C-alpha positions in Angstrom: 0.4 6.8 10.4 1.9 8.9 7.7 1.1 9.3 4.0 3.5 11.0 1.6 3.4 11.4 -2.2 6.3 11.9 -4.5 5.4 13.7 -7.7 7.3 14.7 -10.8 4.7 17.1 -12.2 5.3 20.8 -12.7 4.7 23.1 -9.8 2.6 26.3 -9.9 1.7 28.8 -7.3 -1.9 29.4 -6.5 -2.6 32.2 -3.9 1.0 32.0 -2.9 0.9 28.3 -2.2 2.8 25.6 -4.2 0.5 23.1 -6.0 1.1 20.3 -8.5 -0.3 21.2 -11.9 -3.3 19.1 -12.9 -4.7 20.4 -16.1 -4.4 17.0 -17.9 -1.6 17.9 -20.3 1.4 17.6 -17.9 4.4 15.4 -18.8 6.9 13.8 -16.4 9.8 15.9 -15.3 13.3 14.4 -14.5 12.9 15.8 -10.9 10.4 15.4 -8.1 9.0 17.0 -5.0 7.7 15.5 -1.8 4.3 16.3 -0.2 2.7 15.2 3.0 -0.9 14.0 2.8 -3.8 14.1 5.2 -6.7 11.6 4.8 -9.7 12.1 7.1 -12.0 9.1 7.4 -14.8 10.8 5.5 -12.5 12.3 2.8 -13.2 11.6 -0.8 -9.7 13.0 -1.7 -6.5 13.4 0.2 -5.3 16.9 0.9 -1.6 17.6 0.5 1.1 20.1 1.4 4.3 20.3 -0.7 7.4 20.2 1.6 10.2 22.7 1.2 12.8 21.6 -1.2 16.1 20.2 0.0 19.4 20.9 -1.6 21.8 19.3 -1.3 20.1 16.2 0.0 22.4 14.7 2.5 21.1 12.8 5.5 23.6 13.9 8.2 20.8 16.3 9.1 18.6 13.4 10.2 21.4 12.1 12.4 21.7 15.6 14.0 18.0 15.5 14.8 18.2 12.0 16.2 21.1 13.1 18.4 19.0 16.1 19.5 21.5 18.6 18.0 18.7 20.0 15.8 14.9 20.1 15.9 12.8 18.0 13.5 11.3 21.3 12.2 14.6 22.0 10.6 14.3 19.1 8.2 13.1 19.6 4.6 12.1 17.4 1.6 13.2 13.7 1.7 15.0 14.3 5.0 11.7 15.3 6.7 9.9 12.3 5.1 12.6 9.7 5.9 12.9 11.0 9.5 9.2 10.9 10.1 8.8 7.4 8.7 11.9 6.0 10.5 10.9 7.5 13.9 7.4 6.1 13.7 8.7 2.7 12.5 11.3 2.6 15.3 9.0 3.6 18.2 5.9 1.8 17.3 4.8 -1.1 19.6 3.1 -2.9 16.7 4.0 -3.6 13.1 4.6 -0.4 11.2 5.5 -1.1 7.6 5.6 1.2 4.7 3.9 0.5 1.3 5.3 2.3 -1.7 2.7 2.3 -4.5 3.2 3.1 -8.2 -0.1 3.7 -10.0 -1.0 2.8 -13.5 -1.9 4.8 -16.7 -4.9 7.1 -17.3 -5.0 8.6 -13.9 -5.2 12.4 -13.4 -3.7 14.0 -10.3 -7.2 14.4 -8.9 -7.7 10.7 -9.3 -4.4 10.1 -7.5 -5.7 11.9 -4.5 -8.9 9.7 -4.5 -6.8 6.6 -5.0 -4.7 7.4 -1.9 -7.8 7.4 0.2 -8.9 4.1 -1.3 -5.4 2.5 -0.6 -5.5 3.9 2.9 -8.9 2.4 3.6 -8.0 -0.9 2.1 -4.5 -1.6 3.3 -3.9 0.4 6.5 -6.4 -1.7 8.4 -7.8 -5.3 8.6 -4.7 -6.6 10.5 -2.4 -5.3 7.8 1.2 -4.6 8.9 1.2 -1.5 6.7 0.8 1.7 8.6 2.3 4.2 6.2 1.9 4.9 2.5 4.4 6.5 0.0 2.5 7.1 -3.2 4.4 7.7 -6.5 2.1 10.2 -8.3 3.6 10.4 -11.8 1.8 12.3 -14.5 -0.7 10.4 -16.6 -3.9 11.5 -18.4 -7.5 10.4 -18.2 -8.1 9.0 -21.6 -7.9 5.2 -21.7 -6.4 4.8 -25.2 -5.2 7.9 -26.9 -2.7 9.0 -24.3 -1.2 5.6 -23.9 2.0 6.4 -25.8 2.5 9.6 -23.9 2.1 7.7 -20.7 4.8 5.2 -21.9 7.3 8.1 -22.3 6.3 9.5 -18.9 6.8 6.1 -17.4 10.4 5.9 -18.7 11.2 9.4 -17.2 9.6 8.5 -13.9 11.6 5.3 -13.8 14.7 7.4 -13.9 13.4 9.5 -11.1 12.6 6.5 -9.0 16.1 5.2 -9.6 17.3 8.4 -8.0 15.0 8.0 -5.0 16.3 4.4 -4.6 19.8 5.9 -4.5 18.7 8.3 -1.8 17.3 5.4 0.2 20.7 3.7 -0.1 22.4 7.0 1.1 20.0 7.0 4.1 20.8 3.4 5.0 24.5 4.2 4.7 24.3 7.3 6.9 22.0 5.9 9.6 23.0 2.2 9.9 26.5 1.8 8.7 28.2 5.1 9.6 26.2 6.0 12.8 24.9 2.6 13.8 21.4 3.7 14.6 18.9 1.2 15.8 17.1 -1.0 13.2 13.3 -0.5 13.4 12.6 -4.2 12.4 9.8 -3.1 10.1 9.7 -3.4 6.4 9.3 -1.4 3.2 7.1 -3.0 0.6 6.6 -2.0 -3.1 3.4 -2.4 -5.2 3.0 -1.5 -8.9 -0.3 -1.6 -10.7 -0.8 -1.8 -14.5 1.6 0.6 -16.3 3.2 1.3 -12.9 5.1 -1.9 -13.8 6.7 0.0 -16.7 7.9 2.6 -14.3 9.4 -0.1 -12.2 11.0 -1.7 -15.2 12.7 1.5 -16.2 13.8 2.1 -12.7 15.5 -1.3 -12.6 17.1 -0.6 -15.9 18.7 2.5 -14.5 20.2 0.7 -11.4 23.4 -1.3 -12.0 23.3 -4.9 -10.8 26.1 -4.1 -8.3 23.9 -1.4 -6.6 20.9 -3.7 -6.0 20.5 -4.3 -2.3 17.7 -6.1 -0.3 16.0 -3.0 0.9 12.4 -4.4 0.4 10.2 -6.9 2.0 7.4 -7.8 -0.4 6.9 -6.8 -4.0 3.4 -6.9 -5.6 3.0 -6.8 -9.3 -0.7 -6.1 -9.7 -2.3 -6.7 -13.1 1.0 -5.7 -14.8 0.9 -3.8 -18.1 4.4 -4.8 -19.1 5.7 -7.4 -21.5 5.6 -11.0 -20.3 9.4 -11.5 -21.0 10.6 -9.2 -18.2 11.8 -12.2 -16.1 13.9 -13.6 -18.9 17.7 -13.7 -18.5 19.3 -10.2 -18.4 15.8 -8.6 -18.3 14.9 -6.0 -15.6 12.7 -8.0 -13.3 15.4 -10.6 -12.7 16.8 -7.9 -10.3 13.7 -8.2 -8.1 15.2 -11.4 -6.5 18.0 -9.4 -5.0 15.9 -6.3 -4.2 13.1 -8.0 -2.1 12.4 -11.1 0.0 9.5 -12.2 -2.2 7.6 -11.2 -5.4 3.9 -11.9 -6.0 2.3 -11.2 -9.3 -1.5 -11.1 -9.5 -2.9 -12.0 -13.0 -6.3 -12.3 -14.7 -6.7 -14.0 -18.0 -9.7 -11.8 -19.0 -8.1 -8.5 -18.0 -9.7 -6.3 -20.7 -7.6 -3.2 -19.9 -4.5 -5.2 -20.8 -6.1 -6.6 -23.9 -6.7 -3.0 -25.1 -3.2 -2.1 -24.1 -1.7 -4.9 -26.2 -3.8 -4.5 -29.4 -3.9 -0.8 -29.6 -0.4 0.4 -28.8 2.0 -2.5 -28.1 1.7 -6.0 -29.4 3.8 -7.8 -26.7 1.8 -10.2 -24.5 1.2 -8.8 -21.0 2.6 -10.1 -17.7 -0.7 -9.4 -16.0 -2.8 -11.7 -18.2 -1.1 -15.1 -18.0 2.1 -14.4 -16.2 5.7 -14.8 -17.5 6.2 -16.3 -21.0 8.4 -19.0 -19.3 7.3 -19.8 -15.8 10.0 -22.5 -15.4 12.7 -19.8 -15.0 11.1 -18.2 -11.9 13.1 -18.5 -8.7 11.7 -20.1 -5.5 10.6 -16.7 -4.0 8.5 -15.5 -7.0 4.9 -16.5 -7.1 1.9 -16.2 -9.5 -1.6 -15.7 -8.0 -4.2 -16.2 -10.7 -7.5 -14.4 -9.8 -9.3 -15.4 -13.0 -11.7 -17.7 -11.1 -13.0 -15.0 -8.8 -16.5 -14.2 -9.9 -17.5 -11.5 -7.4 -16.5 -7.8 -7.6 -17.6 -4.8 -5.6 -17.9 -2.4 -8.5 -19.3 -2.5 -12.1 -15.9 -1.2 -13.3 -14.2 -4.3 -12.0 -16.9 -6.7 -13.3 -16.4 -5.1 -16.7 -12.6 -4.8 -16.9 -11.1 -7.3 -14.3 -8.2 -5.0 -13.8 -8.5 -3.5 -10.3 -9.0 -6.5 -8.1 -6.4 -5.4 -5.6 -8.9 -2.7 -4.3 -12.2 -4.2 -5.6 -12.2 -7.9 -4.8 -12.2 -8.9 -1.2 -10.6 -12.3 -1.7 -7.7 -10.7 -3.6 -7.3 -8.0 -1.0 -7.2 -10.6 1.8 -4.6 -12.6 0.0 -2.4 -9.5 -0.5 -2.6 -8.6 3.2 -1.3 -12.1 4.1 1.5 -11.6 1.6 2.3 -8.2 3.3 2.4 -10.0 6.7 5.1 -12.3 5.3 2.9 -15.4 5.8 4.5 -18.6 4.5 3.0 -19.6 1.1 2.5 -23.1 2.5 0.2 -21.8 5.3 -3.1 -23.2 4.0 -5.1 -21.7 6.9 -4.0 -18.1 6.3 -4.1 -18.5 2.5 -7.4 -20.4 2.7 -8.6 -19.4 -0.8 -5.4 -20.5 -2.7 -5.3 -23.7 -4.7 -1.9 -24.8 -6.1 -1.7 -25.6 -9.7 -0.8 -29.2 -10.4 2.9 -29.7 -11.2 3.9 -26.1 -10.3 5.3 -24.9 -7.0 4.8 -21.2 -7.5 1.5 -20.9 -9.3 -1.8 -20.5 -7.3 -5.4 -20.0 -8.2 -7.7 -17.9 -5.9 -11.0 -19.6 -5.5 
């Protein structure tokens, strides 16, 4: 198991050691650094170590290590991260998928480190195929309302950064699999975006030309999405998801109060995470809506109050997500035992 974070906060040195700034006033930078994380079972927060920077970032160095011309310790930055993940995914005797996670707004870096622990304890267990986590720690602040516009600006810049990381993934695939014909690991990379993390995803997709979209991903999870409900309309960014991944599942809640505040304080567009796309008829056959409004139980007061974090707070939603990550067929009524299909719609399900 490996956990990495990619962060576009400023760097400062504390006692000679590089650390990400976390004073609460940071803004997104158009560049990023990679850090490896350690999560002990009893940790409240992950600990991290920023990897040495890599410039220029070419991936022939990974090939040299795979061919035993160089030692793994010679690798830096994204090369070190990609090599580590690929090696484990290739050599594992069980499913060894990667989950890339983009968090939402109003999260300090300290909260990011707590969130990593929660995601690890939720999705790297329970029969989940996910064994590795890549966490996108973009700078947002703690206040739920007044920093919203700042977070929107930071989401846009972070989307540009993620587009660069996507290009790097393409360079890696080109170097390893087309040029040098290295073995395919037969595991998958999944992507999840929560709340305003969907705005980061939207801006990332806007920065990638249609011709450069390749099917790199397995499952995409749009979790309680704080993005306008028109993103699946013709020529809009989320139409690219069909080419990027095998399937897309969006989890919605009609009473999501965090999205209600988001809409009526800063942006008057209706939100995807409340009732799904404005026009559901245009969704393709591999894009699904999972409506969790009817779930009445939650494991925290915060979730009972806001209905916004069910992916880590409601057991029925968590179990459904794990089946999605497994690649389970949506028609498998035994695995998806809590789903009820909406009358007259093939891609809309309620969770009971």
